[in-house]
C-alpha positions as CSV (number, residue, x, y, z in Angstrom):
1,M,4.2,24.8,-16.7
2,A,1.6,22.5,-15.2
3,S,2.8,19.6,-13.1
4,E,1.4,17.0,-15.5
5,T,3.3,18.5,-18.4
6,V,6.5,18.4,-16.3
7,A,5.8,14.7,-15.5
8,G,5.2,14.1,-19.2
9,S,8.5,15.6,-20.3
10,V,10.2,13.3,-17.8
11,L,8.4,10.3,-19.1
12,A,9.9,11.0,-22.5
13,D,13.3,10.9,-21.0
14,E,12.8,8.5,-18.2
15,K,15.8,6.3,-19.1
16,G,18.3,8.8,-17.7
17,P,18.9,9.6,-14.1
18,S,18.2,13.2,-14.6
19,G,14.9,12.4,-16.3
20,L,13.9,10.3,-13.3
21,R,14.7,13.2,-10.9
22,R,12.7,15.6,-13.0
23,Y,9.8,13.2,-13.1
24,Q,9.8,12.9,-9.3
25,A,10.1,16.6,-9.0
26,G,7.0,17.1,-11.1
27,A,5.1,14.6,-9.0
28,E,6.1,16.4,-5.8
29,E,5.0,19.7,-7.4
30,E,1.6,18.2,-8.1
31,E,1.3,16.9,-4.5
32,E,2.2,20.4,-3.3
33,H,-0.5,22.0,-5.5
34,A,-3.0,19.5,-4.1
35,G,-2.1,20.5,-0.6
36,E,-2.4,24.3,-1.0
37,G,-5.2,26.2,0.7
38,G,-4.9,25.4,4.4
39,G,-6.5,22.8,6.7
40,K,-9.5,22.3,4.5
41,S,-7.4,21.4,1.5
42,W,-5.2,19.2,3.6
43,L,-8.3,17.2,4.8
44,S,-9.6,17.1,1.2
45,G,-6.3,15.8,0.0
46,L,-6.2,13.2,2.7
47,L,-9.6,11.8,1.9
48,W,-10.3,12.8,-1.7
49,H,-7.2,13.5,-3.8
50,G,-5.2,10.3,-4.2
51,G,-2.4,9.4,-6.5
52,S,0.3,7.6,-4.7
53,A,1.4,4.0,-5.2
54,Y,-0.5,3.1,-2.0
55,D,-3.7,4.5,-3.5
56,A,-3.2,2.5,-6.6
57,W,-2.6,-0.7,-4.5
58,F,-5.8,-0.1,-2.5
59,S,-7.7,0.6,-5.8
60,C,-6.5,-2.6,-7.4
61,A,-7.0,-4.8,-4.4
62,S,-10.4,-3.4,-3.6
63,N,-11.6,-3.6,-7.2
64,Q,-10.4,-7.2,-7.6
65,V,-12.7,-8.8,-5.1
66,A,-16.2,-7.6,-4.4
67,Q,-19.3,-9.8,-4.7
68,V,-17.2,-12.5,-6.5
69,L,-15.7,-13.3,-3.1
70,L,-19.2,-14.7,-2.1
71,T,-19.3,-17.0,-5.2
72,L,-15.8,-18.5,-4.9
73,P,-17.0,-21.3,-2.5
74,Y,-19.6,-22.1,-5.1
75,S,-16.8,-22.4,-7.7
76,F,-14.9,-24.7,-5.3
77,A,-17.9,-27.0,-5.2
78,Q,-17.9,-27.1,-9.0
79,L,-14.1,-27.6,-9.3
80,G,-13.1,-29.5,-6.2
81,M,-10.7,-28.3,-3.5
82,V,-7.4,-29.0,-5.4
83,S,-8.5,-27.5,-8.7
84,G,-10.1,-24.5,-7.0
85,I,-6.8,-23.6,-5.3
86,L,-4.7,-24.3,-8.3
87,F,-6.9,-22.2,-10.6
88,Q,-6.8,-19.3,-8.2
89,L,-3.0,-19.3,-8.1
90,F,-2.7,-19.8,-11.9
91,Y,-5.2,-17.1,-12.9
92,G,-3.8,-14.7,-10.2
93,L,-0.4,-15.1,-11.8
94,L,-1.8,-14.7,-15.4
95,G,-3.8,-11.6,-14.4
96,S,-0.7,-10.0,-12.8
97,W,1.3,-10.6,-16.0
98,T,-1.3,-9.0,-18.3
99,A,-1.8,-6.1,-15.9
100,Y,2.0,-5.6,-16.2
101,L,1.7,-5.6,-20.0
102,I,-1.1,-3.0,-19.9
103,S,1.1,-0.8,-17.7
104,I,4.0,-1.1,-20.1
105,L,1.8,-0.2,-23.1
106,Y,0.4,2.8,-21.2
107,L,3.9,4.2,-20.5
108,E,5.0,3.5,-24.1
109,Y,1.9,5.4,-25.5
110,R,2.2,8.3,-23.1
111,T,5.9,8.7,-23.8
112,R,5.3,8.8,-27.6
113,R,2.4,11.3,-27.3
114,E,4.2,13.6,-25.0
115,K,7.2,13.7,-27.3
116,D,4.7,15.3,-29.7
117,K,3.9,17.9,-27.1
118,V,0.4,16.5,-26.3
119,D,-1.0,17.8,-23.0
120,F,-3.0,15.5,-20.8
121,R,-3.9,18.0,-18.0
122,N,-7.6,17.8,-18.7
123,H,-7.7,14.4,-20.3
124,V,-7.8,10.9,-18.8
125,I,-6.0,8.3,-21.0
126,Q,-8.0,5.1,-21.5
127,W,-7.2,1.7,-22.8
128,F,-8.8,2.1,-26.2
129,E,-6.7,5.3,-26.8
130,V,-3.5,3.4,-25.9
131,L,-4.4,0.8,-28.6
132,D,-5.3,3.5,-31.1
133,G,-2.0,5.3,-30.6
134,L,0.2,2.2,-30.7
135,L,-1.6,0.0,-33.2
136,G,-4.3,1.9,-35.1
137,R,-8.1,2.4,-35.2
138,H,-9.0,-1.3,-35.8
139,W,-7.4,-2.2,-32.5
140,R,-9.0,0.8,-30.9
141,N,-12.5,-0.3,-32.0
142,V,-12.0,-3.9,-30.8
143,G,-10.6,-2.8,-27.5
144,L,-13.3,-0.2,-27.0
145,A,-16.1,-2.7,-27.7
146,F,-14.8,-5.4,-25.4
147,N,-13.8,-3.0,-22.6
148,C,-17.0,-1.0,-22.5
149,T,-19.2,-4.1,-22.7
150,F,-17.2,-5.8,-19.9
151,L,-17.4,-2.7,-17.7
152,L,-21.1,-2.4,-18.4
153,F,-21.9,-5.9,-17.3
154,G,-19.4,-5.6,-14.5
155,S,-21.6,-2.8,-13.2
156,V,-24.7,-4.9,-13.8
157,I,-23.2,-7.7,-11.7
158,Q,-22.5,-5.3,-8.8
159,L,-26.1,-4.1,-8.9
160,I,-27.4,-7.7,-9.0
161,G,-25.2,-8.6,-6.1
162,C,-26.6,-5.7,-4.0
163,A,-30.1,-6.9,-4.4
164,S,-29.2,-10.5,-3.7
165,N,-27.2,-9.7,-0.5
166,I,-29.8,-7.3,1.0
167,Y,-32.4,-9.9,0.6
168,Y,-30.6,-12.0,3.3
169,V,-31.2,-9.2,5.8
170,N,-34.6,-8.0,4.7
171,D,-36.8,-10.3,2.6
172,H,-39.9,-8.2,2.9
173,L,-39.1,-6.7,-0.5
174,D,-38.4,-8.9,-3.6
175,K,-35.1,-8.7,-5.3
176,R,-36.4,-6.7,-8.3
177,T,-37.6,-3.9,-5.9
178,W,-34.2,-3.9,-4.2
179,T,-32.6,-3.6,-7.6
180,Y,-34.7,-0.4,-8.2
181,I,-33.6,1.0,-4.9
182,F,-29.9,0.2,-5.2
183,G,-29.9,1.4,-8.8
184,A,-30.9,4.8,-7.6
185,C,-28.2,4.7,-4.9
186,C,-25.5,3.7,-7.3
187,A,-26.4,6.5,-9.6
188,T,-24.8,8.9,-7.1
189,T,-21.4,7.7,-8.4
190,V,-21.8,10.2,-11.2
191,F,-20.5,12.8,-8.7
192,I,-17.1,11.2,-8.3
193,P,-14.9,12.9,-10.9
194,S,-12.1,10.4,-11.4
195,F,-10.0,7.7,-9.8
196,H,-8.0,10.4,-8.0
197,N,-11.1,10.8,-5.8
198,Y,-11.5,7.1,-4.7
199,R,-8.7,7.4,-2.0
200,V,-10.9,6.9,1.1
201,W,-13.4,4.6,-0.7
202,S,-10.7,2.2,-1.8
203,F,-9.3,2.0,1.7
204,L,-12.7,1.4,3.3
205,G,-13.7,-1.1,0.5
206,L,-10.7,-3.3,1.1
207,L,-11.3,-3.2,4.9
208,M,-14.9,-4.3,4.3
209,T,-13.9,-7.2,2.0
210,T,-11.2,-8.3,4.4
211,Y,-13.8,-8.5,7.2
212,T,-16.3,-10.5,5.0
213,A,-13.6,-12.9,3.8
214,W,-12.4,-13.8,7.3
215,Y,-15.9,-13.9,8.6
216,I,-16.8,-16.6,6.0
217,A,-13.6,-18.5,6.9
218,V,-14.0,-18.3,10.7
219,A,-17.8,-18.8,10.7
220,S,-17.5,-21.9,8.4
221,L,-14.8,-23.5,10.7
222,M,-16.8,-22.7,13.8
223,H,-20.0,-24.1,12.2
224,G,-18.2,-27.3,11.4
225,Q,-19.0,-29.8,8.7
226,V,-22.7,-30.4,8.1
227,E,-24.1,-33.9,8.7
228,G,-23.3,-36.2,5.8
229,V,-21.2,-33.6,4.0
230,K,-20.0,-34.6,0.6
231,H,-17.2,-33.2,-1.6
232,S,-18.0,-34.6,-5.0
233,G,-16.6,-31.9,-7.2
234,P,-16.0,-32.0,-10.0
235,T,-19.1,-33.9,-11.1
236,T,-19.6,-32.7,-14.7
237,I,-17.5,-31.0,-17.4
238,M,-19.9,-28.1,-17.6
239,L,-19.8,-27.4,-13.9
240,Y,-16.0,-27.7,-14.0
241,F,-15.4,-25.0,-16.6
242,T,-18.2,-22.8,-15.2
243,G,-16.3,-22.7,-12.0
244,A,-13.0,-22.1,-13.7
245,T,-14.3,-19.1,-15.7
246,N,-15.7,-17.6,-12.5
247,I,-12.1,-17.6,-11.1
248,L,-10.9,-16.2,-14.5
249,Y,-13.4,-13.4,-13.9
250,T,-12.2,-12.9,-10.3
251,F,-8.6,-12.1,-11.3
252,G,-9.6,-10.1,-14.4
253,G,-10.4,-6.9,-12.6
254,H,-7.7,-4.9,-14.4
255,A,-9.9,-3.4,-17.1
256,V,-9.5,-0.1,-15.3
257,T,-5.7,-0.4,-15.1
258,V,-5.0,2.5,-17.4
259,E,-7.3,4.9,-15.6
260,V,-5.8,3.9,-12.3
261,M,-2.3,4.5,-13.7
262,H,-3.2,7.9,-15.1
263,A,-4.5,8.9,-11.7
264,M,-1.0,8.2,-10.2
265,W,1.6,10.9,-9.6
266,R,4.3,8.3,-10.6
267,P,2.7,5.8,-13.0
268,Q,6.1,4.2,-13.5
269,K,5.7,2.6,-10.0
270,F,2.6,0.6,-11.1
271,K,4.5,-2.3,-12.6
272,A,4.5,-4.5,-9.5
273,I,1.4,-3.0,-7.8
274,Y,-1.1,-5.4,-9.3
275,L,0.9,-8.4,-8.4
276,L,1.2,-7.2,-4.8
277,A,-2.6,-6.6,-4.8
278,T,-3.2,-10.1,-6.1
279,L,-1.0,-11.6,-3.4
280,Y,-3.1,-9.9,-0.7
281,V,-6.4,-10.9,-2.4
282,L,-5.3,-14.6,-2.3
283,T,-5.0,-14.3,1.5
284,L,-8.7,-13.5,1.4
285,T,-10.1,-15.8,-1.3
286,L,-8.2,-19.0,-0.5
287,P,-9.1,-19.3,3.2
288,S,-12.7,-18.3,2.8
289,A,-13.5,-20.5,-0.2
290,S,-11.6,-23.5,1.2
291,A,-13.3,-23.2,4.7
292,A,-16.8,-22.8,3.3
293,Y,-16.3,-25.8,0.9
294,W,-14.9,-27.9,3.7
295,A,-17.9,-27.1,5.9
296,F,-20.8,-27.4,3.4
297,G,-19.4,-29.4,0.5
298,D,-21.9,-30.1,-2.2
299,Q,-24.6,-27.9,-0.6
300,L,-22.8,-25.0,-2.2
301,L,-23.9,-26.3,-5.7
302,T,-27.3,-25.0,-4.8
303,H,-26.1,-21.8,-3.0
304,S,-24.0,-19.6,-5.2
305,N,-23.8,-17.0,-2.4
306,A,-21.9,-18.5,0.5
307,L,-23.6,-16.2,3.0
308,S,-26.9,-18.1,2.5
309,L,-25.5,-21.2,4.3
310,L,-24.2,-19.4,7.4
311,P,-26.4,-18.8,10.4
312,R,-28.1,-15.5,10.5
313,D,-26.7,-13.4,13.3
314,A,-25.2,-10.0,13.9
315,W,-21.8,-11.0,12.4
316,R,-23.4,-12.2,9.2
317,D,-25.7,-9.2,8.9
318,A,-22.6,-7.0,9.4
319,A,-20.8,-8.8,6.5
320,V,-23.9,-8.3,4.3
321,V,-24.0,-4.6,5.0
322,L,-20.3,-4.1,4.5
323,M,-20.4,-6.0,1.2
324,L,-23.3,-3.8,0.1
325,I,-21.2,-0.7,0.7
326,H,-18.2,-2.2,-1.1
327,Q,-20.4,-3.2,-4.1
328,F,-21.5,0.4,-4.3
329,I,-17.8,1.4,-4.4
330,T,-17.0,-1.3,-7.0
331,F,-20.0,-0.1,-9.1
332,G,-18.3,3.3,-9.2
333,F,-15.0,1.7,-10.2
334,A,-16.6,-0.1,-13.1
335,C,-18.7,2.8,-14.2
336,T,-16.1,5.6,-14.1
337,P,-14.3,4.6,-17.3
338,L,-17.8,4.4,-19.0
339,Y,-18.5,7.9,-17.8
340,F,-15.2,9.0,-19.4
341,V,-16.0,7.4,-22.7
342,W,-19.5,9.0,-22.7
343,E,-18.1,12.4,-21.8
344,K,-15.6,12.2,-24.7
345,L,-18.4,11.2,-27.0
346,I,-20.6,14.2,-26.2
347,G,-17.7,16.6,-25.8
348,L,-17.9,17.3,-22.0
349,H,-14.8,15.5,-20.8
350,D,-12.8,18.7,-20.3
351,C,-15.7,20.5,-18.6
352,R,-14.8,22.1,-15.3
353,S,-18.3,22.0,-13.9
354,L,-18.9,18.8,-11.8
355,C,-22.7,19.3,-11.8
356,K,-22.7,19.4,-15.6
357,R,-20.6,16.3,-15.9
358,A,-22.7,14.5,-13.3
359,A,-25.9,15.3,-15.2
360,A,-24.3,14.2,-18.5
361,R,-23.3,10.9,-16.9
362,L,-26.7,9.8,-15.8
363,P,-27.7,8.2,-19.1
364,V,-24.9,5.7,-18.6
365,V,-26.6,4.3,-15.5
366,V,-30.0,3.7,-17.1
367,P,-29.0,0.7,-19.3
368,I,-27.1,-0.8,-16.4
369,W,-30.2,-0.6,-14.2
370,F,-32.3,-2.1,-17.0
371,L,-30.0,-5.0,-17.7
372,A,-29.8,-5.9,-14.0
373,I,-33.6,-6.2,-14.0
374,I,-33.6,-8.3,-17.1
375,F,-30.8,-10.7,-16.1
376,P,-30.9,-11.1,-12.3
377,F,-28.9,-14.4,-12.4
378,F,-26.5,-13.9,-9.5
379,G,-23.6,-16.4,-9.9
380,P,-24.1,-17.7,-13.5
381,I,-23.7,-14.2,-15.0
382,N,-20.2,-14.0,-13.5
383,S,-19.0,-17.0,-15.4
384,A,-20.7,-15.8,-18.7
385,V,-19.0,-12.4,-18.4
386,G,-15.7,-14.0,-17.5
387,S,-15.6,-16.3,-20.5
388,L,-17.0,-14.0,-23.2
389,L,-15.6,-10.6,-22.2
390,V,-12.9,-10.8,-19.5
391,S,-11.0,-13.4,-21.6
392,F,-10.5,-11.0,-24.4
393,T,-10.5,-7.6,-22.5
394,V,-7.8,-8.3,-20.0
395,Y,-6.0,-11.4,-21.2
396,I,-6.0,-12.0,-24.9
397,I,-6.0,-8.4,-26.3
398,P,-3.2,-7.0,-23.9
399,A,-0.9,-10.0,-24.7
400,M,-1.5,-9.7,-28.5
401,A,-1.1,-5.9,-28.3
402,H,2.3,-6.2,-26.6
403,M,3.6,-8.7,-29.2
404,C,2.4,-6.5,-32.1
405,T,3.7,-3.2,-30.6
406,F,7.2,-4.6,-30.2
407,R,7.4,-6.9,-33.2
408,S,10.1,-4.9,-34.9
409,P,13.7,-4.7,-33.8
410,Q,13.6,-0.9,-33.8
411,S,10.5,-0.8,-31.5
412,R,12.2,-3.2,-29.1
413,E,15.4,-1.2,-29.1
414,N,13.5,2.1,-28.4
415,A,11.1,0.6,-25.9
416,V,10.5,2.6,-22.7
417,E,10.4,-0.5,-20.6
418,R,12.0,-3.9,-21.5
419,P,10.7,-7.2,-20.2
420,P,12.3,-8.3,-16.9
421,R,15.3,-10.7,-17.1
422,F,13.6,-13.3,-14.9
423,A,10.9,-13.6,-17.6
424,G,13.5,-14.3,-20.3
425,G,13.7,-10.9,-21.9
426,W,11.9,-10.3,-25.2
427,T,11.9,-14.0,-26.2
428,G,10.5,-15.1,-22.8
429,A,7.8,-12.3,-23.0
430,Y,6.7,-13.6,-26.5
431,V,6.5,-17.2,-25.2
432,I,4.5,-16.2,-22.2
433,N,2.2,-14.0,-24.3
434,S,1.6,-16.7,-26.8
435,F,0.8,-19.2,-24.0
436,V,-1.7,-16.7,-22.4
437,V,-3.5,-16.1,-25.7
438,A,-3.7,-19.9,-26.5
439,W,-4.8,-20.9,-23.0
440,V,-7.4,-18.3,-22.5
441,L,-8.7,-18.6,-26.0
442,V,-9.2,-22.4,-25.7
443,V,-9.9,-23.0,-22.1
444,G,-11.4,-19.6,-21.0
445,F,-13.3,-18.6,-24.1
446,G,-13.9,-22.0,-25.7
447,F,-14.7,-24.5,-23.0
448,G,-15.6,-21.8,-20.5
449,G,-17.9,-20.0,-22.9
450,W,-19.7,-23.2,-23.8
451,A,-20.2,-24.2,-20.1
452,S,-21.2,-20.7,-18.9
453,I,-23.6,-20.0,-21.7
454,T,-25.3,-23.4,-21.3
455,N,-25.7,-22.7,-17.6
456,F,-27.0,-19.1,-18.4
457,V,-29.5,-20.4,-20.9
458,Q,-30.8,-22.9,-18.2
459,Q,-31.4,-19.9,-15.9
460,V,-33.4,-18.0,-18.6
461,N,-35.4,-21.1,-19.5
462,T,-36.2,-21.9,-15.8
463,F,-36.9,-18.4,-14.4
464,G,-37.4,-16.3,-17.5
465,L,-36.3,-12.7,-18.1
466,F,-37.3,-10.0,-15.6
467,A,-37.7,-12.5,-12.8
468,K,-39.3,-10.7,-9.9
469,C,-37.4,-12.6,-7.2
470,Y,-34.7,-14.9,-8.7
471,Q,-34.5,-18.2,-6.8
472,C,-36.4,-16.9,-3.8
473,P,-37.7,-19.6,-1.5
474,P,-41.3,-19.8,-0.4
475,H,-42.1,-17.1,2.2
476,P,-41.7,-18.4,5.7
477,A,-45.1,-17.2,6.7
478,V,-46.6,-19.6,4.2
479,A,-44.5,-22.6,4.9
480,S,-44.1,-22.5,8.7
481,P,-47.8,-23.2,9.8
482,L,-47.8,-26.6,8.1
483,P,-47.5,-29.4,10.6
484,P,-44.8,-32.0,10.1
485,S,-47.4,-34.7,9.1
486,S,-48.9,-32.5,6.4
487,S,-48.8,-33.7,2.8
488,M,-46.7,-30.7,2.0
489,A,-43.9,-31.7,4.4
490,P,-40.5,-32.0,2.8
491,S,-39.7,-35.4,1.5
492,P,-37.1,-37.0,-0.8
493,S,-39.6,-36.9,-3.6
494,M,-40.1,-33.1,-3.4
495,P,-37.8,-30.5,-4.9
496,F,-34.4,-30.4,-3.2
497,I,-34.3,-26.7,-3.3
498,F,-37.5,-26.5,-1.2
499,N,-36.0,-28.9,1.3
500,M,-32.9,-26.7,1.6
501,T,-35.1,-23.7,2.6
502,G,-35.7,-25.2,5.9
503,M,-32.0,-25.7,6.6
504,A,-32.7,-28.4,9.2
505,P,-29.1,-29.0,10.3
506,M,-28.6,-25.3,11.1
507,A,-29.5,-23.7,14.3
508,A,-30.8,-20.5,12.7
509,P,-32.2,-21.0,9.1
510,S,-31.4,-18.4,6.6
511,P,-34.1,-16.8,4.4
512,A,-31.6,-16.6,1.6
513,P,-32.4,-17.9,-1.8
514,A,-30.9,-21.1,-3.1
515,P,-29.5,-21.2,-6.6
516,M,-30.4,-23.9,-9.0
517,H,-28.9,-27.4,-9.0
518,F,-27.8,-27.8,-12.6
519,A,-28.4,-31.5,-12.6
520,F,-32.1,-31.2,-11.9
521,P,-33.5,-28.3,-13.8
522,H,-37.1,-29.6,-13.7
523,H,-37.2,-29.2,-9.9
524,H,-36.9,-25.5,-10.3
525,H,-39.9,-25.2,-12.6
526,R,-42.0,-26.4,-9.7
527,H,-40.2,-24.1,-7.3
528,H,-40.7,-21.2,-9.6
529,R,-44.4,-21.8,-9.8
530,H,-44.8,-22.1,-6.1
531,G,-42.3,-19.6,-4.8
532,L,-42.2,-16.8,-7.3
C-alpha cells in the first residue's frame, strides 16, 4: 500500500496512540521512498523533495513577506508609529488563528474522506475542496471564487513589484518593458510540480527577505533622520485605513495553507507552524518599518517603496536583486494553487508527464501578465487586494466555516481536533471566530475597502490604465543640465514629487519613482505630462 494511503488510514484513527504510531510510520516510509536511488536521489531529496515541518515553516515565513516588506514603512507613515506596530501585532495574531482554523478543517475533511477509502496519492487537496466536502457546493463556489481571485492578483502584485524594484537598479528601460521581461521569467514556475518541490527555494527566499529587512533597518539608522523630518501620521481617515489594510494583506498570506499542509509528511504538525512563522516575520517587519519611518517620516507618503529613499550603493543594489529573486519564488507560491485548479478543470491533474503539465499551465500566466500591465500601481493595489479579497479569503470564510462545520453537538463530539483550552474550548473558539468575522467585515472590508478603492481610483484617474512607467521621475539626462537659476529649477510652487526627484538631502540621489501624495492629486497630472 502506498505511503499516502497508510498516512490516510492513520489520520482516520489519529486519536489513539497506535494510530499516531502508524501515522508516523507511514511518513517515515514516504521519506525512505523519496531517498531511494543512491546519491543522486539523496541530493534531489535534499534540494527538491520537501515535506517536513521545517519545510512548511520556511514556506509559510517566506510566503508571508515578499514585496510587501518594502511597503510597510509607507503604511507606518499613513498610520503613525504606534498604530503601525499595534496593527502588525494584532493582524499577525488574527492571521495565525485563522491559519490554525484552516489546518483543523483540512484534517477534518481528510479524515472523513479517507474513512470512505478515498485515495489522494495523485491528488492535491485544495481549500475549495475542503469547503465542498464539509459544507457543500455553495461554500465551495464562494471559496473558489475568492481564493482564485486573491491568488491571481497576488501573482500580479509580485510581477508589478519585480518591475518596480529593478527600475531602481536600471532605469534605461521603462517599467512596462520590465514587466514584459519578468512576466516571461516568472512563467518558468510552470515547471515546479508542487509545494513538495519548493524546499530550497523557500529556504533561500527567507534568507533574501531577512537580508533586505535588516538592510532597510540598519541603513535607515545609519542614514539618520532627514533634515526637518516630520511624523504627522495619521493625517486623514482614508490614509489610515489604507495603511491598515496593507498590514491586513501582509499577514493574510495563508491562502496556500491547505496546499502546504498536503505537501507535509505529517500535516498534523502544522497547527502551530504559522504562528511560529509569524513571530519570525515580526522580527523582520517591525524593525525595518519602524527605522525607515523614524528616518524619513512623512517623505514615505510619496515613496511607497522604502528602497527609493535609501542611498544607491552596492548594499541597496544587493537588496533589490535579492528581492527580485524572492518575488519570483513568491510568484510561484501564489500561482501553484491556480495551476492545480486549472489542471483539474482540464483533466490533467493526475498526469505523470511534467512537460505536458507545464505546457497546460501556461495559459494561467497570460492573464496575470496582462493585469500587471493594466494596473501597474505598486503600493495602492496591495491595500485594494487586502480589503476586498484577503479579508474574505483568509479571515472571514475560514472563521465562518469553522463555526458552521462544528455547529452541532455531534460534530463537536466527533471532531478530529478540539479547540485548545487556552482559547476557551468550543465556546471560546466561537467567540473568537465571531469577533474575527465582525472586525474584518467592518474594519477590513468596510472602511478599508472604501479607503483603498478611493486611493486606487485616484491612481487610475491620474496615470490611466496601461501606464508605461508608473510614477517614474523625469529622466536625469533631461533635468541635470539645467542651471540652478533656470526657470525650471525646483521651487515651492512646483510639484512636490518633482522636487523629491533631486533628493537634495541625500548624498547619492536615487532614480527611483516617487508614489503619489494623496493630498495633492493635481500635482501628479503635471508630473505625468512631463515625466511619462
